[in-house]
Each structure stands twice: as structure tokens, then as C-alpha cells.
C-alpha positions as CSV (number, residue, x, y, z in Angstrom):
1,P,16.0,-54.2,-18.6
2,S,19.0,-52.0,-19.1
3,E,18.9,-48.4,-17.8
4,V,21.4,-45.6,-18.4
5,L,22.4,-43.2,-15.6
6,A,24.0,-39.9,-16.6
7,G,25.7,-37.3,-14.5
8,T,25.5,-33.7,-15.6
9,D,26.2,-30.1,-14.7
10,A,22.7,-28.9,-13.9
11,T,23.4,-25.3,-14.8
12,G,24.3,-26.1,-18.4
13,L,21.7,-28.8,-18.9
14,A,18.8,-26.6,-19.9
15,A,21.0,-24.7,-22.3
16,T,22.2,-27.7,-24.2
17,V,19.5,-30.4,-24.1
18,D,15.7,-30.3,-24.4
19,L,14.4,-32.9,-22.0
20,A,10.8,-32.1,-22.6
21,L,10.3,-31.8,-18.8
22,R,6.8,-33.0,-17.9
23,S,6.9,-32.0,-14.3
24,G,9.3,-30.7,-11.7
25,S,12.3,-28.3,-12.2
26,L,15.9,-28.5,-13.3
27,D,16.7,-26.1,-10.5
28,A,15.8,-28.8,-8.0
29,L,18.4,-31.2,-9.4
30,E,21.2,-29.8,-7.2
31,P,22.5,-31.0,-4.7
32,A,20.7,-34.4,-4.3
33,G,18.0,-34.5,-6.9
34,I,17.4,-36.9,-9.8
35,L,15.6,-36.5,-13.1
36,V,13.6,-39.6,-14.1
37,H,12.4,-40.6,-17.6
38,A,8.6,-40.8,-17.7
39,D,8.6,-44.6,-18.5
40,A,10.8,-45.3,-15.4
41,A,8.7,-43.0,-13.2
42,R,5.5,-44.7,-14.4
43,A,6.9,-48.2,-13.9
44,R,8.1,-47.4,-10.3
45,G,5.2,-45.1,-9.3
46,L,7.6,-42.1,-8.9
47,A,6.5,-38.5,-8.9
48,V,8.3,-35.2,-8.1
49,G,9.3,-35.0,-4.5
50,D,9.5,-38.8,-4.0
51,P,12.6,-40.3,-2.5
52,V,14.5,-42.9,-4.6
53,V,17.6,-45.0,-3.7
54,V,20.1,-45.3,-6.6
55,P,22.7,-48.0,-6.4
56,M,26.1,-47.0,-7.8
57,A,29.6,-48.6,-7.7
58,R,30.6,-46.8,-4.5
59,G,27.3,-47.3,-2.6
60,A,23.6,-46.4,-2.7
61,F,22.5,-42.8,-2.7
62,R,19.1,-41.5,-1.5
63,L,17.9,-38.8,-3.9
64,T,14.7,-36.9,-4.4
65,V,12.9,-36.9,-7.7
66,A,13.4,-33.3,-9.0
67,G,11.6,-33.8,-12.3
68,V,10.1,-36.2,-14.8
69,Y,11.0,-35.9,-18.5
70,D,9.8,-37.3,-21.8
71,R,12.8,-37.2,-24.1
72,A,15.1,-40.1,-23.4
73,D,17.4,-39.8,-26.4
74,V,19.4,-36.8,-25.1
75,T,22.6,-38.4,-26.2
76,G,21.5,-38.8,-29.8
77,G,21.2,-42.6,-29.6
78,L,21.4,-44.0,-26.1
79,P,18.2,-43.7,-24.1
80,V,18.9,-42.0,-20.7
81,T,16.7,-43.2,-17.9
82,W,18.2,-41.3,-14.9
83,I,20.0,-38.0,-14.6
84,V,21.9,-37.0,-11.5
85,P,24.1,-34.0,-10.6
86,R,27.7,-34.4,-11.5
87,S,28.7,-34.3,-7.8
88,V,26.5,-37.3,-7.0
89,Y,27.8,-39.2,-10.1
90,T,31.4,-38.5,-9.0
91,A,30.6,-39.7,-5.5
92,G,29.0,-42.8,-6.8
93,F,31.6,-43.8,-9.5
94,G,34.7,-41.8,-8.7
95,T,36.7,-39.2,-10.6
96,D,38.8,-41.6,-12.7
97,E,35.9,-42.1,-15.2
98,P,36.4,-39.9,-18.2
99,D,33.6,-37.9,-19.8
100,T,32.2,-39.9,-22.6
101,L,29.8,-37.3,-24.0
102,V,29.9,-33.6,-23.8
103,H,27.0,-31.4,-25.2
104,V,27.8,-27.9,-26.4
105,A,25.2,-25.3,-27.3
106,T,26.2,-23.2,-30.3
107,T,25.1,-19.8,-31.5
108,G,26.6,-20.1,-35.0
109,P,26.3,-22.7,-37.8
110,V,26.8,-26.1,-36.2
111,D,29.2,-27.4,-38.8
112,A,31.4,-24.3,-38.5
113,V,31.5,-24.5,-34.7
114,A,32.3,-28.2,-34.8
115,A,35.2,-27.6,-37.2
116,R,36.6,-24.8,-34.9
117,V,36.4,-27.1,-31.9
118,R,38.1,-29.9,-33.8
119,D,40.9,-27.6,-34.7
120,R,41.4,-26.3,-31.1
121,L,41.4,-29.8,-29.7
122,R,43.5,-31.6,-32.4
123,D,47.0,-31.0,-30.9
124,D,46.2,-31.5,-27.2
125,F,43.6,-34.2,-27.4
126,P,44.1,-36.1,-30.6
127,T,41.7,-39.0,-29.6
128,V,38.7,-36.7,-28.9
129,E,36.0,-36.9,-31.5
130,V,33.9,-33.9,-32.2
131,R,30.5,-34.6,-33.8
132,T,27.4,-32.7,-34.5
133,R,24.2,-34.2,-33.3
134,A,23.4,-35.5,-36.8
135,E,26.9,-37.1,-37.1
136,Y,26.6,-38.7,-33.7
137,R,23.2,-40.1,-34.5
138,A,24.4,-41.4,-37.9
139,D,27.3,-43.1,-36.1
140,Q,25.0,-44.8,-33.7
141,V,22.8,-46.0,-36.6
142,R,25.9,-47.4,-38.4
143,A,26.8,-49.3,-35.2
144,V,23.4,-50.9,-35.0
145,D,23.4,-51.7,-38.7
146,R,26.8,-53.5,-38.3
147,Y,25.4,-55.5,-35.4
148,L,22.4,-56.5,-37.4
149,A,24.6,-57.4,-40.4
150,V,26.7,-59.7,-38.3
151,T,23.6,-61.3,-36.8
152,A,22.1,-61.9,-40.2
153,A,25.4,-63.3,-41.4
154,L,25.4,-65.8,-38.5
155,L,21.7,-66.7,-39.0
156,L,22.0,-67.5,-42.7
157,P,24.2,-70.6,-42.3
158,A,22.0,-71.7,-39.4
159,L,19.0,-71.4,-41.6
160,A,20.6,-73.3,-44.4
161,I,21.6,-76.1,-42.0
162,A,18.0,-76.2,-40.7
163,V,16.6,-76.4,-44.2
164,L,19.0,-79.3,-45.1
165,G,18.0,-81.0,-41.8
166,I,14.3,-80.8,-42.5
167,A,14.8,-81.9,-46.1
168,N,17.0,-84.8,-44.9
169,A,14.3,-85.9,-42.4
170,C,11.6,-85.8,-45.1
171,V,13.7,-87.8,-47.6
172,L,14.5,-90.4,-44.9
173,G,10.8,-90.6,-44.0
174,V,9.9,-91.3,-47.6
175,I,12.7,-93.8,-48.1
176,T,11.8,-95.8,-45.0
177,R,8.1,-96.1,-46.2
């Protein structure tokens, strides 16, 4: 099964994402802790305080379970199984990997804040997309819908060929009798 590992700044995590922490503490994430989704913890028999070895591109890292959480869809679509401190993530994958998702907590209306952030980033970072949680989730749903549409489009001709093959076999069986 596929699992997603995310690196984060532990100090801002609680302010931007509700993990529904079941046990442990976000404070224990730094410097060598790991947050584990409840399903992965249950499957591996992990609890707070247990050591776990996490393989990454630049080697394996021995971390301590700092907490177990229930909410896996912290990105608005991708289920996140493991969360490590940004320093561990950087040591494991390097610094040349760009941020792919940045969460921001707002105090004002979400759409107005998103519009202001878009305006501020437009000139210096024209390829950066700013989305609210609802927009991001809708984008993920559209991607899955496109995938399903392509799959259905490929299955329809296969189904038609199968029906013709069965009909042909039945006709040949009747003719040979």
C-alpha cells in the first residue's frame, strides 16, 4: 500500500491543521519525533514513545513516535500517514525539493485572504497556485473524476468486444450443431 510522508514546521502545525490527535503531543515532534496516522499505528503496533525506522532517499532515520492522529486528509485530498519535522524531511530528501503544499491559517474571510495572497505572489511567483481548502478539495475531486472517466472510456470498447466475442461463440455453437 502507498503511504505519504510529510515534513512540517511543528510550531505552525497546530495553528493550521486539526489532526485530531488521539494520543501524544505535537511538542514532542521536534527534533526527532514522528506523528503516525491511527491506521498505520494499529497495523504496525506502534504507540507513543515507540521507536520507528523511516527509510528516505538519503538513508533511514530512527525516530520516536510523538503522537497518533485520526485525521489523514490534512492536505484536503491526499491521506498523510506519517508526519516528520522539516529538519528530518530535509535530511532525508535534501533541500532541492520544493514545497508542494503550504497551509496558512487566516483570521479574516478565507476568500478575501486568498485573493490578497494571490495578488502579492502574482509578480514574483506566477506559477504558484493559491487555493482555499474548498478549492483544493474540488480540484482533487476533479482529478479523480477525470481518471475515472478515462478508465470508463477504455472499458467501454473492451466490454463491447467481449459482448461480440460471447455472441460470436454462441452463434458458432448453434451453427455447428
